[in-house]
N, C-alpha and C positions, 0 to 999 in steps of 0.2 A: 454545621448541618450539611451533610452530603451523603451521597451513596455511590456505589460502583455498578456499572453495567457491563456485563460479559459479553465479548464479541467472539465469534468462531466462524470463519469463512473458508471456504474452499472453491476454487473455481478450476476448470479444466477447458482449454481451448486449443485449437490448432490454426497455425497460420502458414501461408504460402510464402515462407521466407526461410533462408538457410540458417542452421543452428547457430553459426558463429555471429551473424547480424543480430540475431535475437539475444544471444548471451550478452554481447557487447552493450546492448542497450539496457538490459536488466541488471547488469554488473556496475553500470555507471550510475550511481545513486542519483545525482542531480538530473541526468538525463531521464532516468526512469520516472522520478517523482514529477518532472515536468509535464507528464501525462496525467497526473493525479489531479482531479477537480478540488477546488476550494482550498487549496494550500496557499495560506497568506505569505509565508516564508519558510524556507529551509535554511537552516543554519548549519554550517560546517563546525563541528566541534573538534575536528582533528582526529587523526588515527582511525579514519574510516567511520567516524560516529557523526550522526547528524540529528538536529533537533527539528521536528515537524511542528509548524504552528498553522493550525488550521484557521479558516475564517470562522467567525462566530455565527451560530445558528440560532434560531429562536427569535424572541421579540422582548424588548425592553429588559426588565429584571429577570425574565426567564430565558436569557440567552447564554448559551454554552460554547466556550472556546476550548477545543482540545489541543493539549500540547504535550508531546512526548518526544523521547529521544532513543534511537537504536543505533547498535554498532553493527556494521555490515561485513561479511566475509563471503568468498565465493571460490569455487573450484571448477574450472572450466572442463577438465578432464572428466570429472564425476557429474557435471551438468547441474550445479545448484548455486544458488545465492540465497544466503541465510541472514537473518538479523534477530538481534537479541535485544532485550530492554536495557536502557541505561537507567538504572534506579536513581530516584531524587531529582529527576528532570520532569517537570509539568505534572500532568494529572492523568496520565495514561502509561500503561505498560503493555507494549506489544511485542510479539515474536512472530517469526514467520519464515517461510522458506519458497522460493521459486525453484521448481525442478523442470529442467529443459532437456527435450530428448529429441534428436534427430530422427524423423521418420523415413526420410530419403533425403536425397540431395537438395531439395527445394522446399520441403514441408517439415515443420517443427511442432511437437506437442508441448504445451506449456501447462504446468500445474502450479497453482498458488494455494498455499495453506498459510492462514494467519490466525492468531488468536491473542487474547489478552483482556484487559480491563480498562475501562474508562471512567475516571472520577467525575461525578456530576455535582457541582456545588449548589445543589438544591434541597430543600427539606425532604426527608425520607418519605413524607406523606404522599409526595407527587410521583414517586417511583413508579407505581403501576401504570401511570399515564405517560411518563417520559422515556422510561427504558425502552418500550416498543419503538418509540419515535427515533431514539438515538440509533438503535439496531437498524431500523428501515433506513435511515440516512446514511449510515456507515456502508450498508450493503449497496445502496444505490451509487455512492461515490465509487466503490469497488467495481461495480458493473460499468460505469463510465470510464474508469480507468483501463479496464479490460478492452473496451471499445476503442478507446484512444491509442492504446498500445497496438492493437491489431491493425488499425489504419496505418500506423508508422511503419510496422513490420512490412506490411504488403506494398506500401509505397516504395520502401527501401528495396524490395525484391524486384518491382517493376523497373526501378532505375537501374539495378544491377544487370537486368536482361537486355536494357536498351544499348 
């Protein structure tokens, strides 16, 4: 007995950091993921594919651990980093894309778009209660991820100026 929860997230933000510094962090999957909250482990599956194992959320028998894998690719010239789901790994399927655009020499705009589904191993009867909680938690983690990345980008830019 389980059900799926659909997630669809977009974020746009600007940072005072040059394009190449931003792109380098986002294209380096372990570096980028180190900014994402509640990651218990990131496992390198080879061939630029990684399995994300998130910390459990919830309490007792109502706890959920999300595990999924993605294969990553990037194109610096076009300014994107993409990920596609690796099927058959874990209980989630996520895809997405970073789009990075230099606004000027020292400012960069970053767009994040990610979507997919997360399997929740609980009875379907609780879906109406649990699904909004899962979506809210995922959105909160993405918001914290953006804050953490922004702090890193702006710190890198300050170091570069000194």
